[in-house]
py3Dmol code that shows the C-alpha trace and the ligand (Angstrom):
import py3Dmol

protein = """\
ATOM      1  CA  UNK A   1      -6.088 -31.538   2.965  1.00  0.00           C
ATOM      2  CA  UNK A   2      -5.872 -33.559  -0.242  1.00  0.00           C
ATOM      3  CA  UNK A   3      -3.021 -35.653  -1.541  1.00  0.00           C
ATOM      4  CA  UNK A   4      -1.202 -33.766  -4.302  1.00  0.00           C
ATOM      5  CA  UNK A   5      -0.493 -37.097  -6.017  1.00  0.00           C
ATOM      6  CA  UNK A   6      -3.844 -38.962  -6.049  1.00  0.00           C
ATOM      7  CA  UNK A   7      -6.374 -36.485  -4.626  1.00  0.00           C
ATOM      8  CA  UNK A   8      -7.365 -38.661  -1.681  1.00  0.00           C
ATOM      9  CA  UNK A   9      -8.341 -36.844   1.519  1.00  0.00           C
ATOM     10  CA  UNK A  10      -7.078 -39.680   3.697  1.00  0.00           C
ATOM     11  CA  UNK A  11      -3.959 -38.077   5.121  1.00  0.00           C
ATOM     12  CA  UNK A  12      -2.261 -39.361   8.269  1.00  0.00           C
ATOM     13  CA  UNK A  13       0.577 -38.068  10.407  1.00  0.00           C
ATOM     14  CA  UNK A  14       3.319 -40.643  10.630  1.00  0.00           C
ATOM     15  CA  UNK A  15       7.064 -41.001  10.593  1.00  0.00           C
ATOM     16  CA  UNK A  16       8.140 -42.630   7.325  1.00  0.00           C
ATOM     17  CA  UNK A  17      10.844 -45.320   7.514  1.00  0.00           C
ATOM     18  CA  UNK A  18      14.252 -43.735   7.881  1.00  0.00           C
ATOM     19  CA  UNK A  19      12.806 -40.226   8.387  1.00  0.00           C
ATOM     20  CA  UNK A  20      13.512 -38.014  11.389  1.00  0.00           C
ATOM     21  CA  UNK A  21      10.218 -36.063  11.326  1.00  0.00           C
ATOM     22  CA  UNK A  22       6.529 -36.853  11.414  1.00  0.00           C
ATOM     23  CA  UNK A  23       4.991 -36.148   8.005  1.00  0.00           C
ATOM     24  CA  UNK A  24       1.591 -36.013   6.407  1.00  0.00           C
ATOM     25  CA  UNK A  25       1.339 -39.263   4.458  1.00  0.00           C
ATOM     26  CA  UNK A  26      -1.421 -40.276   2.034  1.00  0.00           C
ATOM     27  CA  UNK A  27      -3.012 -43.560   3.129  1.00  0.00           C
ATOM     28  CA  UNK A  28      -4.151 -44.295  -0.415  1.00  0.00           C
ATOM     29  CA  UNK A  29      -0.871 -43.958  -2.331  1.00  0.00           C
ATOM     30  CA  UNK A  30       1.823 -43.477   0.378  1.00  0.00           C
ATOM     31  CA  UNK A  31       2.771 -40.079  -1.062  1.00  0.00           C
ATOM     32  CA  UNK A  32       4.631 -38.029   1.573  1.00  0.00           C
ATOM     33  CA  UNK A  33       3.515 -34.402   1.712  1.00  0.00           C
ATOM     34  CA  UNK A  34       6.605 -32.444   2.781  1.00  0.00           C
ATOM     35  CA  UNK A  35       6.016 -29.104   4.445  1.00  0.00           C
ATOM     36  CA  UNK A  36       8.924 -26.663   4.530  1.00  0.00           C
ATOM     37  CA  UNK A  37       9.438 -22.994   5.391  1.00  0.00           C
ATOM     38  CA  UNK A  38       8.522 -20.378   2.838  1.00  0.00           C
ATOM     39  CA  UNK A  39      11.227 -17.995   1.641  1.00  0.00           C
ATOM     40  CA  UNK A  40      10.641 -14.262   2.001  1.00  0.00           C
ATOM     41  CA  UNK A  41      12.954 -11.921   0.085  1.00  0.00           C
ATOM     42  CA  UNK A  42      13.313  -8.179   0.365  1.00  0.00           C
ATOM     43  CA  UNK A  43      15.668  -5.305   0.932  1.00  0.00           C
ATOM     44  CA  UNK A  44      16.643  -2.342   2.986  1.00  0.00           C
ATOM     45  CA  UNK A  45      16.585   0.089   0.084  1.00  0.00           C
ATOM     46  CA  UNK A  46      18.473   3.325   0.458  1.00  0.00           C
ATOM     47  CA  UNK A  47      18.757   6.554  -1.474  1.00  0.00           C
ATOM     48  CA  UNK A  48      21.549   8.726  -0.089  1.00  0.00           C
ATOM     49  CA  UNK A  49      20.781   8.715   3.658  1.00  0.00           C
ATOM     50  CA  UNK A  50      17.118   7.789   3.235  1.00  0.00           C
ATOM     51  CA  UNK A  51      15.241   4.505   3.501  1.00  0.00           C
ATOM     52  CA  UNK A  52      12.398   3.304   1.296  1.00  0.00           C
ATOM     53  CA  UNK A  53       9.395   2.312   3.396  1.00  0.00           C
ATOM     54  CA  UNK A  54       5.939   1.107   2.365  1.00  0.00           C
ATOM     55  CA  UNK A  55       2.681   1.466   4.290  1.00  0.00           C
ATOM     56  CA  UNK A  56       0.787  -1.785   3.944  1.00  0.00           C
ATOM     57  CA  UNK A  57      -2.579  -1.733   2.154  1.00  0.00           C
ATOM     58  CA  UNK A  58      -3.293  -5.378   2.973  1.00  0.00           C
ATOM     59  CA  UNK A  59      -3.498  -7.602   6.004  1.00  0.00           C
ATOM     60  CA  UNK A  60      -1.666  -8.728   7.994  1.00  0.00           C
ATOM     61  CA  UNK A  61      -0.610  -5.459   9.611  1.00  0.00           C
ATOM     62  CA  UNK A  62      -2.530  -3.187   7.229  1.00  0.00           C
ATOM     63  CA  UNK A  63      -1.671   0.472   7.809  1.00  0.00           C
ATOM     64  CA  UNK A  64       1.757  -0.255   9.270  1.00  0.00           C
ATOM     65  CA  UNK A  65       5.144   0.353   7.663  1.00  0.00           C
ATOM     66  CA  UNK A  66       7.380  -2.272   6.154  1.00  0.00           C
ATOM     67  CA  UNK A  67      10.300  -2.808   3.809  1.00  0.00           C
ATOM     68  CA  UNK A  68       9.686  -3.957   0.227  1.00  0.00           C
ATOM     69  CA  UNK A  69       9.614  -7.733   0.715  1.00  0.00           C
ATOM     70  CA  UNK A  70       7.478 -10.749  -0.013  1.00  0.00           C
ATOM     71  CA  UNK A  71       7.342 -14.427  -0.903  1.00  0.00           C
ATOM     72  CA  UNK A  72       9.835 -15.747  -3.403  1.00  0.00           C
ATOM     73  CA  UNK A  73       8.174 -17.225  -6.509  1.00  0.00           C
ATOM     74  CA  UNK A  74       9.116 -20.448  -8.225  1.00  0.00           C
ATOM     75  CA  UNK A  75      11.703 -20.038 -11.004  1.00  0.00           C
ATOM     76  CA  UNK A  76      13.008 -16.824  -9.484  1.00  0.00           C
ATOM     77  CA  UNK A  77      16.365 -16.083  -7.850  1.00  0.00           C
ATOM     78  CA  UNK A  78      16.348 -14.409  -4.439  1.00  0.00           C
ATOM     79  CA  UNK A  79      17.813 -11.242  -5.968  1.00  0.00           C
ATOM     80  CA  UNK A  80      15.164 -11.217  -8.710  1.00  0.00           C
ATOM     81  CA  UNK A  81      12.490 -11.648  -6.038  1.00  0.00           C
ATOM     82  CA  UNK A  82      13.755  -8.680  -4.022  1.00  0.00           C
ATOM     83  CA  UNK A  83      13.856  -6.527  -7.169  1.00  0.00           C
ATOM     84  CA  UNK A  84      10.316  -7.598  -8.135  1.00  0.00           C
ATOM     85  CA  UNK A  85       8.923  -6.894  -4.677  1.00  0.00           C
ATOM     86  CA  UNK A  86      10.342  -3.359  -4.663  1.00  0.00           C
ATOM     87  CA  UNK A  87       8.690  -2.707  -8.018  1.00  0.00           C
ATOM     88  CA  UNK A  88       5.349  -4.268  -7.025  1.00  0.00           C
ATOM     89  CA  UNK A  89       5.087  -2.421  -3.728  1.00  0.00           C
ATOM     90  CA  UNK A  90       6.599   0.945  -4.637  1.00  0.00           C
ATOM     91  CA  UNK A  91       7.279   0.958  -8.408  1.00  0.00           C
ATOM     92  CA  UNK A  92      10.854   1.300  -7.220  1.00  0.00           C
ATOM     93  CA  UNK A  93      13.714   0.406  -9.531  1.00  0.00           C
ATOM     94  CA  UNK A  94      16.519  -0.935  -7.351  1.00  0.00           C
ATOM     95  CA  UNK A  95      20.003  -2.371  -7.676  1.00  0.00           C
ATOM     96  CA  UNK A  96      21.036  -5.095  -5.234  1.00  0.00           C
ATOM     97  CA  UNK A  97      24.163  -4.014  -3.364  1.00  0.00           C
ATOM     98  CA  UNK A  98      24.881  -6.818  -0.872  1.00  0.00           C
ATOM     99  CA  UNK A  99      23.397  -9.545   1.268  1.00  0.00           C
ATOM    100  CA  UNK A 100      22.336  -7.972   4.552  1.00  0.00           C
ATOM    101  CA  UNK A 101      20.862 -10.717   6.733  1.00  0.00           C
ATOM    102  CA  UNK A 102      19.128 -14.064   6.881  1.00  0.00           C
ATOM    103  CA  UNK A 103      16.512 -14.647   9.553  1.00  0.00           C
ATOM    104  CA  UNK A 104      15.013 -18.010  10.527  1.00  0.00           C
ATOM    105  CA  UNK A 105      11.505 -17.271  11.763  1.00  0.00           C
ATOM    106  CA  UNK A 106      10.656 -20.712  13.079  1.00  0.00           C
ATOM    107  CA  UNK A 107       7.339 -19.705  14.639  1.00  0.00           C
ATOM    108  CA  UNK A 108       5.927 -18.470  11.316  1.00  0.00           C
ATOM    109  CA  UNK A 109       7.716 -21.080   9.167  1.00  0.00           C
ATOM    110  CA  UNK A 110       9.670 -18.542   7.127  1.00  0.00           C
ATOM    111  CA  UNK A 111      13.234 -17.915   6.104  1.00  0.00           C
ATOM    112  CA  UNK A 112      13.755 -14.249   5.326  1.00  0.00           C
ATOM    113  CA  UNK A 113      16.628 -13.146   3.110  1.00  0.00           C
ATOM    114  CA  UNK A 114      17.253  -9.412   3.224  1.00  0.00           C
ATOM    115  CA  UNK A 115      19.558  -7.458   0.935  1.00  0.00           C
ATOM    116  CA  UNK A 116      20.822  -3.924   0.954  1.00  0.00           C
ATOM    117  CA  UNK A 117      19.691  -2.326  -2.267  1.00  0.00           C
ATOM    118  CA  UNK A 118      20.030   1.121  -3.769  1.00  0.00           C
ATOM    119  CA  UNK A 119      17.159   3.036  -5.298  1.00  0.00           C
ATOM    120  CA  UNK A 120      18.007   3.922  -8.904  1.00  0.00           C
ATOM    121  CA  UNK A 121      15.798   7.019  -9.221  1.00  0.00           C
ATOM    122  CA  UNK A 122      13.149   8.898  -7.273  1.00  0.00           C
ATOM    123  CA  UNK A 123      10.179   7.707  -9.336  1.00  0.00           C
ATOM    124  CA  UNK A 124       8.303   5.815  -6.656  1.00  0.00           C
ATOM    125  CA  UNK A 125       4.568   5.542  -6.000  1.00  0.00           C
ATOM    126  CA  UNK A 126       2.352   3.110  -4.122  1.00  0.00           C
ATOM    127  CA  UNK A 127       1.810  -0.280  -5.727  1.00  0.00           C
ATOM    128  CA  UNK A 128      -1.402  -2.223  -5.164  1.00  0.00           C
ATOM    129  CA  UNK A 129      -0.162  -3.612  -1.826  1.00  0.00           C
ATOM    130  CA  UNK A 130       0.819  -0.180  -0.462  1.00  0.00           C
ATOM    131  CA  UNK A 131      -1.246   2.753   0.803  1.00  0.00           C
ATOM    132  CA  UNK A 132       1.744   5.071   0.756  1.00  0.00           C
ATOM    133  CA  UNK A 133       5.463   4.839   0.041  1.00  0.00           C
ATOM    134  CA  UNK A 134       8.239   7.195   1.018  1.00  0.00           C
ATOM    135  CA  UNK A 135      11.883   7.877   1.659  1.00  0.00           C
ATOM    136  CA  UNK A 136      12.736   8.561   5.266  1.00  0.00           C
ATOM    137  CA  UNK A 137      15.869   9.563   7.093  1.00  0.00           C
ATOM    138  CA  UNK A 138      16.675   7.265  10.020  1.00  0.00           C
ATOM    139  CA  UNK A 139      15.020   9.573  12.563  1.00  0.00           C
ATOM    140  CA  UNK A 140      11.957  10.079  10.375  1.00  0.00           C
ATOM    141  CA  UNK A 141      11.090   6.362  10.141  1.00  0.00           C
ATOM    142  CA  UNK A 142       7.737   5.602  11.780  1.00  0.00           C
ATOM    143  CA  UNK A 143       9.332   3.410  14.460  1.00  0.00           C
ATOM    144  CA  UNK A 144       6.091   3.219  16.437  1.00  0.00           C
ATOM    145  CA  UNK A 145       4.153   1.845  13.452  1.00  0.00           C
ATOM    146  CA  UNK A 146       6.357  -0.923  12.046  1.00  0.00           C
ATOM    147  CA  UNK A 147       4.560  -3.991  10.673  1.00  0.00           C
ATOM    148  CA  UNK A 148       6.977  -6.797  11.598  1.00  0.00           C
ATOM    149  CA  UNK A 149       9.909  -7.281  14.012  1.00  0.00           C
ATOM    150  CA  UNK A 150      12.200  -8.337  11.165  1.00  0.00           C
ATOM    151  CA  UNK A 151      11.798  -4.872   9.603  1.00  0.00           C
ATOM    152  CA  UNK A 152      13.411  -3.359  12.699  1.00  0.00           C
ATOM    153  CA  UNK A 153      16.086  -6.075  12.764  1.00  0.00           C
ATOM    154  CA  UNK A 154      17.019  -5.458   9.127  1.00  0.00           C
ATOM    155  CA  UNK A 155      17.174  -1.689   9.518  1.00  0.00           C
ATOM    156  CA  UNK A 156      19.348  -2.075  12.619  1.00  0.00           C
ATOM    157  CA  UNK A 157      21.577  -4.629  10.900  1.00  0.00           C
ATOM    158  CA  UNK A 158      22.058  -2.163   8.065  1.00  0.00           C
ATOM    159  CA  UNK A 159      22.951   0.584  10.533  1.00  0.00           C
ATOM    160  CA  UNK A 160      25.444  -1.697  12.305  1.00  0.00           C
ATOM    161  CA  UNK A 161      27.077  -2.648   9.041  1.00  0.00           C
ATOM    162  CA  UNK A 162      27.251   0.963   7.950  1.00  0.00           C
ATOM    163  CA  UNK A 163      29.058   1.823  11.178  1.00  0.00           C
ATOM    164  CA  UNK A 164      31.383  -1.133  10.674  1.00  0.00           C
ATOM    165  CA  UNK A 165      32.258   0.114   7.188  1.00  0.00           C
ATOM    166  CA  UNK A 166      33.026   3.521   8.604  1.00  0.00           C
ATOM    167  CA  UNK A 167      35.284   1.893  11.183  1.00  0.00           C
ATOM    168  CA  UNK A 168      37.114  -0.082   8.499  1.00  0.00           C
ATOM    169  CA  UNK A 169      37.963   3.073   6.617  1.00  0.00           C
ATOM    170  CA  UNK A 170      39.683   4.439   9.715  1.00  0.00           C
ATOM    171  CA  UNK A 171      41.350   1.136  10.424  1.00  0.00           C
ATOM    172  CA  UNK A 172      42.963   0.869   6.982  1.00  0.00           C
ATOM    173  CA  UNK A 173      44.221   4.334   6.084  1.00  0.00           C
ATOM    174  CA  UNK A 174      46.078   4.556   2.797  1.00  0.00           C
TER     175      UNK A 174
END
"""
ligand_1 = """\
1
ZN
Zn -2.263 -40.101 -2.484
"""
view = py3Dmol.view(width=600, height=400)
view.addModel(protein, "pdb")
view.setStyle({"model": 0}, {"cartoon": {"style": "trace"}})
view.addModel(ligand_1, "xyz")
view.setStyle({"model": 1}, {"stick": {}})
view.zoomTo()
view.show()
């Protein structure tokens, strides 16, 4: 690893004065190299009662199914990132509906922010990171070939919320 400030490769682990964590610190210029979780953004994208799923063309988990999601870029809002990912992976035009869930994946140093989005039209096709894309009813989802645990969490969180909304309608009759 090289110092991003001076280019030196003399990096040591130490706890800077007043800090709570050990950090990578450049011995040459005292620059502290902060390491923080990456932000992943994506969405459970629905069209009527169907869910947009993408079969991964790249590792990790090539050949398995996922939601349109990926790393947030600099100078991009989380909503813009989710919209971009859906287009990159499935040429899908989506509208963000609501925030669905936030997951702290400490073991992989990620924060995942998942929205519920709605597919604007049916013109979808695989982007460069997808082998195949499709719209699946709940029971048609390839549950035995899902790429990441958070995909299952997000789909289930959507289902829970949907049921909650149904309940609310009954609870507040006009
Ligand atoms: Zn340095």
